VEXDO-63169 format. One line per 5 residues: number of its first residue (from 1); their letters; for each residue x, y, z of C-alpha. Coordinates in nm, 2 decimals. Example, Ala and Ser with C-alpha at 12.3 -4.5 7.8 and 13.67 -1.06 7.14 Angstrom:
! VEXDO-63169
1> as> 1.23:-0.45:0.78; 1.37:-0.11:0.71
This chain:
! VEXDO-63169
1> mkktl> -1.01:-0.87:5.42; -0.99:-1.21:5.24; -1.35:-1.17:5.12; -1.27:-0.82:4.98; -0.96:-0.96:4.80
6> rmaly> -1.17:-1.25:4.67; -1.44:-1.01:4.54; -1.18:-0.79:4.38; -1.02:-1.09:4.21; -1.36:-1.21:4.09
11> ffviv> -1.43:-0.86:3.95; -1.10:-0.85:3.77; -1.16:-1.20:3.61; -1.50:-1.09:3.50; -1.38:-0.77:3.34
16> laavt> -1.09:-0.95:3.18; -1.32:-1.21:3.04; -1.56:-0.95:2.91; -1.28:-0.76:2.74; -1.15:-1.08:2.58
21> vavvi> -1.49:-1.17:2.45; -1.54:-0.81:2.31; -1.20:-0.83:2.13; -1.28:-1.17:1.98; -1.62:-1.04:1.86
26> flqqp> -1.46:-0.73:1.72; -1.20:-0.92:1.53; -1.48:-1.13:1.37; -1.62:-0.82:1.19; -1.61:-0.84:0.81
31> pfgra> -1.34:-0.57:0.75; -1.08:-0.80:0.92; -1.12:-1.05:0.64; -1.06:-1.42:0.67; -0.75:-1.62:0.74
36> pkger> -0.64:-1.86:0.45; -0.74:-2.22:0.49; -0.78:-2.54:0.28; -0.62:-2.55:-0.06; -0.51:-2.19:-0.04
41> lermk> -0.32:-2.26:0.29; -0.16:-2.57:0.14; -0.03:-2.37:-0.16; 0.11:-2.11:0.08; 0.29:-2.38:0.28
46> aspnf> 0.45:-2.50:-0.04; 0.60:-2.15:-0.10; 0.98:-2.11:-0.04; 0.90:-1.78:0.12; 0.67:-1.94:0.39
51> knstf> 0.85:-2.08:0.70; 0.74:-2.14:1.05; 0.37:-2.06:0.96; 0.45:-1.71:0.83; 0.59:-1.55:0.52
56> qnled> 0.95:-1.43:0.54; 1.15:-1.15:0.37; 1.44:-1.24:0.15; 1.69:-1.07:0.38; 1.69:-1.02:0.76
61> tpdla> 1.42:-0.75:0.83; 1.37:-0.66:1.19; 1.04:-0.48:1.27; 1.24:-0.21:1.44; 1.59:-0.08:1.39
66> eganm> 1.88:-0.13:1.63; 1.83:0.07:1.95; 1.46:0.10:1.91; 1.18:-0.10:2.09; 0.81:-0.08:2.12
71> ltvlw> 0.83:0.14:2.43; 1.05:0.40:2.25; 0.82:0.40:1.95; 0.51:0.44:2.17; 0.67:0.72:2.37
76> sflfn> 0.77:0.90:2.05; 0.41:0.87:1.91; 0.26:1.00:2.24; 0.50:1.27:2.35; 0.74:1.36:2.07
81> ktprq> 0.49:1.46:1.81; 0.62:1.65:1.51; 0.44:1.97:1.43; 0.22:1.96:1.12; 0.17:1.59:1.10
86> vptdr> -0.17:1.68:0.96; -0.21:1.98:0.73; -0.42:2.27:0.83; -0.51:2.35:0.47; -0.69:2.13:0.23
91> iphvk> -0.47:1.92:0.00; -0.53:2.05:-0.35; -0.68:1.82:-0.61; -0.79:1.81:-0.97; -1.13:1.65:-1.04
96> tdika> -1.08:1.44:-1.36; -1.37:1.27:-1.52; -1.20:0.93:-1.53; -1.50:0.76:-1.70; -1.46:1.00:-1.99
101> ldvsq> -1.09:0.93:-2.05; -1.01:0.79:-2.39; -0.92:0.43:-2.31; -0.64:0.45:-2.57; -0.47:0.73:-2.37
106> daliw> -0.20:0.59:-2.15; -0.24:0.77:-1.82; -0.21:0.74:-1.45; -0.42:0.92:-1.19; -0.31:0.93:-0.83
111> fghss> -0.57:0.95:-0.55; -0.33:1.02:-0.26; -0.13:0.77:-0.06; -0.09:0.45:-0.26; -0.41:0.44:-0.46
116> yflqa> -0.41:0.51:-0.83; -0.58:0.44:-1.16; -0.38:0.33:-1.46; -0.46:0.31:-1.83; -0.21:0.12:-2.04
121> dgkrf> -0.26:0.01:-2.40; -0.64:0.00:-2.38; -0.66:-0.18:-2.04; -0.77:-0.02:-1.71; -0.60:-0.10:-1.38
126> lvdpv> -0.67:0.01:-1.02; -0.41:-0.03:-0.75; -0.46:-0.04:-0.37; -0.78:0.17:-0.38; -0.88:0.33:-0.04
131> fngna> -1.17:0.56:-0.10; -1.29:0.53:0.26; -1.21:0.83:0.49; -0.98:0.64:0.71; -0.71:0.37:0.71
136> spvsf> -0.79:0.16:1.02; -1.05:-0.08:1.15; -1.23:0.21:1.34; -1.35:0.52:1.15; -1.24:0.78:1.41
141> ttksf> -0.87:0.70:1.38; -0.61:0.75:1.09; -0.85:0.98:0.91; -0.78:1.11:0.56; -0.63:1.46:0.53
146> pgttn> -0.88:1.74:0.43; -0.92:1.75:0.05; -0.81:1.39:-0.01; -1.15:1.21:-0.04; -1.28:1.36:-0.36
151> yhved> -1.27:1.04:-0.55; -1.51:0.75:-0.49; -1.61:0.41:-0.63; -1.88:0.58:-0.83; -1.61:0.78:-1.02
156> mpaid> -1.44:0.46:-1.15; -1.51:0.31:-1.49; -1.52:-0.07:-1.53; -1.18:-0.20:-1.41; -1.01:-0.48:-1.60
161> yliit> -0.75:-0.56:-1.33; -0.76:-0.47:-0.96; -0.41:-0.50:-0.81; -0.36:-0.54:-0.43; 0.00:-0.53:-0.30
166> hdhwd> -0.07:-0.64:0.05; -0.35:-0.65:0.31; -0.27:-0.36:0.54; -0.56:-0.12:0.60; -0.41:0.17:0.41
171> hldyn> -0.39:-0.05:0.10; -0.68:-0.29:0.12; -1.01:-0.12:0.23; -1.31:-0.34:0.29; -1.58:-0.08:0.20
176> tvkkl> -1.39:0.02:-0.12; -1.33:-0.32:-0.27; -1.67:-0.44:-0.17; -1.84:-0.16:-0.37; -1.60:-0.21:-0.66
181> epgvs> -1.67:-0.58:-0.70; -1.95:-0.56:-0.97; -1.72:-0.35:-1.19; -1.40:-0.55:-1.15; -1.32:-0.83:-1.40
186> rvicp> -1.02:-0.97:-1.23; -0.81:-0.93:-0.91; -0.44:-1.00:-0.88; -0.29:-1.02:-0.53; -0.01:-1.19:-0.33
191> lgvga> -0.06:-1.54:-0.18; -0.33:-1.56:0.09; -0.48:-1.22:0.03; -0.76:-1.38:-0.18; -0.91:-1.52:0.14
196> hlehw> -1.02:-1.17:0.24; -1.16:-1.10:-0.10; -1.36:-1.42:-0.12; -1.49:-1.35:0.23; -1.61:-1.02:0.10
201> gysps> -1.80:-1.16:-0.20; -1.55:-1.20:-0.48; -1.58:-1.51:-0.68; -1.27:-1.74:-0.67; -1.28:-1.73:-1.05
206> kitel> -1.19:-1.36:-1.04; -0.89:-1.39:-0.81; -0.53:-1.47:-0.91; -0.28:-1.51:-0.62; 0.09:-1.50:-0.70
211> dwyes> 0.40:-1.59:-0.51; 0.72:-1.39:-0.57; 0.85:-1.44:-0.93; 0.53:-1.60:-1.04; 0.36:-1.44:-1.35
216> tvlte> 0.02:-1.44:-1.50; -0.08:-1.35:-1.85; -0.36:-1.10:-1.83; -0.44:-1.09:-2.20; -0.24:-1.09:-2.52
221> gftlt> 0.06:-0.87:-2.48; 0.01:-0.81:-2.10; 0.18:-1.00:-1.82; 0.19:-0.92:-1.45; 0.47:-1.06:-1.23
226> atpar> 0.48:-1.06:-0.85; 0.82:-0.95:-0.72; 0.97:-0.93:-0.37; 0.92:-0.64:-0.13; 1.07:-0.59:0.21
231> hfsgr> 0.77:-0.54:0.43; 0.51:-0.74:0.63; 0.14:-0.80:0.64; -0.16:-0.84:0.87; -0.51:-0.70:0.95
236> glkrn> -0.55:-0.84:1.30; -0.34:-0.97:1.57; -0.13:-1.21:1.35; 0.14:-1.08:1.13; 0.27:-1.22:0.80
241> gtlwa> -0.01:-1.47:0.75; -0.04:-1.34:0.39; 0.23:-1.24:0.14; 0.32:-0.88:0.04; 0.46:-0.79:-0.30
246> sfvly> 0.56:-0.55:-0.56; 0.46:-0.61:-0.92; 0.61:-0.58:-1.27; 0.36:-0.49:-1.54; 0.44:-0.55:-1.90
251> sptnr> 0.20:-0.41:-2.16; 0.26:-0.39:-2.53; 0.43:-0.05:-2.50; 0.50:0.00:-2.13; 0.71:-0.15:-1.85
256> ifigg> 0.59:-0.03:-1.51; 0.71:-0.12:-1.16; 0.43:-0.12:-0.90; 0.63:-0.09:-0.58; 0.38:-0.14:-0.29
261> dsgyg> 0.54:-0.09:0.05; 0.91:-0.18:0.10; 1.22:-0.10:0.29; 1.53:-0.06:0.08; 1.71:-0.38:0.00
266> khfaa> 1.89:-0.59:-0.25; 1.57:-0.70:-0.42; 1.54:-0.36:-0.61; 1.87:-0.43:-0.80; 1.76:-0.79:-0.87
271> igeqy> 1.43:-0.68:-1.01; 1.59:-0.41:-1.22; 1.84:-0.66:-1.36; 1.58:-0.92:-1.44; 1.28:-0.71:-1.56
276> gpfdl> 1.41:-0.35:-1.62; 1.46:-0.10:-1.75; 1.12:0.05:-1.65; 0.94:0.34:-1.82; 0.79:0.42:-1.48
281> ailet> 0.87:0.31:-1.12; 0.60:0.38:-0.86; 0.78:0.39:-0.52; 0.66:0.45:-0.17; 0.77:0.78:-0.01
286> gqyha> 0.63:0.85:0.33; 0.53:0.70:0.67; 0.90:0.64:0.73; 1.12:0.67:1.04; 1.47:0.56:1.13
291> ywkyi> 1.30:0.33:1.39; 1.15:0.12:1.11; 1.39:0.18:0.82; 1.39:-0.18:0.72; 1.02:-0.19:0.63
296> htlpd> 0.97:0.16:0.48; 1.20:0.34:0.24; 1.37:0.66:0.36; 1.36:0.95:0.11; 1.72:0.92:-0.01
301> evila> 1.68:0.55:-0.05; 1.39:0.61:-0.30; 1.65:0.75:-0.54; 1.88:0.45:-0.49; 1.58:0.22:-0.56
306> ardln> 1.49:0.41:-0.87; 1.85:0.38:-1.00; 1.86:0.01:-0.91; 1.54:-0.05:-1.11; 1.68:0.15:-1.40
311> akrtl> 1.36:0.36:-1.41; 1.32:0.64:-1.67; 1.07:0.82:-1.44; 0.96:0.78:-1.08; 0.63:0.85:-0.92
316> pvhns> 0.65:0.89:-0.53; 0.34:0.76:-0.35; 0.24:0.66:0.01; 0.22:1.02:0.11; -0.02:1.32:0.14
321> kfsla> -0.33:1.14:0.27; -0.27:0.97:0.60; -0.05:1.03:0.90; 0.11:0.70:0.99; 0.44:0.82:1.11
326> mhawd> 0.59:1.10:1.31; 0.71:1.33:1.03; 0.54:1.64:0.91; 0.28:1.56:0.64; 0.49:1.72:0.36
331> dplie> 0.84:1.60:0.47; 0.83:1.31:0.22; 0.81:1.53:-0.08; 1.03:1.80:0.07; 1.31:1.56:0.16
336> ltean> 1.29:1.36:-0.16; 1.31:1.67:-0.39; 1.60:1.81:-0.18; 1.79:1.48:-0.21; 1.70:1.47:-0.58
341> avdsi> 1.86:1.81:-0.64; 2.19:1.63:-0.63; 2.10:1.30:-0.80; 1.84:1.44:-1.04; 1.62:1.15:-1.14
346> plltp> 1.30:1.24:-1.33; 1.04:1.28:-1.05; 0.66:1.30:-1.12; 0.48:1.49:-0.85; 0.12:1.54:-0.96
351> rigep> -0.16:1.68:-0.75; -0.43:1.43:-0.65; -0.64:1.36:-0.96; -0.40:1.53:-1.20; -0.34:1.30:-1.50
356> vylkd> 0.01:1.18:-1.57; 0.05:1.09:-1.94; 0.28:0.79:-1.97; 0.40:0.87:-2.32; 0.47:1.24:-2.25
361> stqtf> 0.82:1.26:-2.12; 0.81:1.64:-2.13; 0.52:1.67:-1.88; 0.61:1.88:-1.57; 0.44:1.92:-1.24
366> srwwe> 0.44:2.20:-0.97; 0.57:2.17:-0.62; 0.21:2.21:-0.50; 0.29:2.11:-0.14; 0.49:2.43:-0.09
371> nvk> 0.16:2.63:-0.09; -0.01:2.41:0.17; 0.02:2.47:0.54
């Protein structure tokens, strides 16, 4: 009996050791990036937002709301699935020849979720591009909805400025940014995120990392300022080892708020007061739940954030490409437009690939999601 127990224990230890080694090897794969070190880490340590070896939000931000825990969340994901989390139909799109766009035309083209191309006053920007077919470290999970992968790196013109808001898989994709590198002149990202990019072949001379409220002059008449967001970061087992951010873009004739991911908080009003009003605010709408309301904005809070920012128009993103929460795929747009029927802020709801003309305040868009099952 003792020999049997001893053999069982040995077997358990061997299996555990094998699993541990496999996980360690898996986490060393290139898509996981690289942790900051050296001068980069020292600069992070000097940040007022870096405490106890991690970055912190400006206000108390629990991972989960009161009354929720990881077990309740896991149970809901496994057994309380919402119908239609993934659409049956293909998401409609417009195939715009982005390379043929007149560079003097101020325009934005959304690629689904939080990826978009932006032209402003003759400069080209690309924000959080994810042209891969999934948003996770393994290709068979978190797959893109049908019809949302019609744009690729090959469709992009030369990019003056690549902007990364944080290092989550649905915002920073290894395959995409690796392929983009030859055509990117400069990258702007939050503190620490540059370690991933350098590991993937980007020259340090191309990378500018910003702390909250730090600005960089892009070229004459253009500045980009990193501003707070209420969120978190991480590509592996450790969280908050790099910073997350929103950005304020000033060009000669545009003021644009690039929201990234964020729960609702006092930072929106502070940004609006210091940097607004904005011609356009790009705000996340999707992948929310009351369980994690502090790190993702709920639909009615998007309207509050737009008002806090003093935005003339608002583009809702972070929807219609991946299922990262328990709501139906079209709930973000349905709930936001219903809430907006009362408050009536100018909402832009283009189809994937449909150009938004920044200087055309009369441009209108259909409720395209109402025709998708």
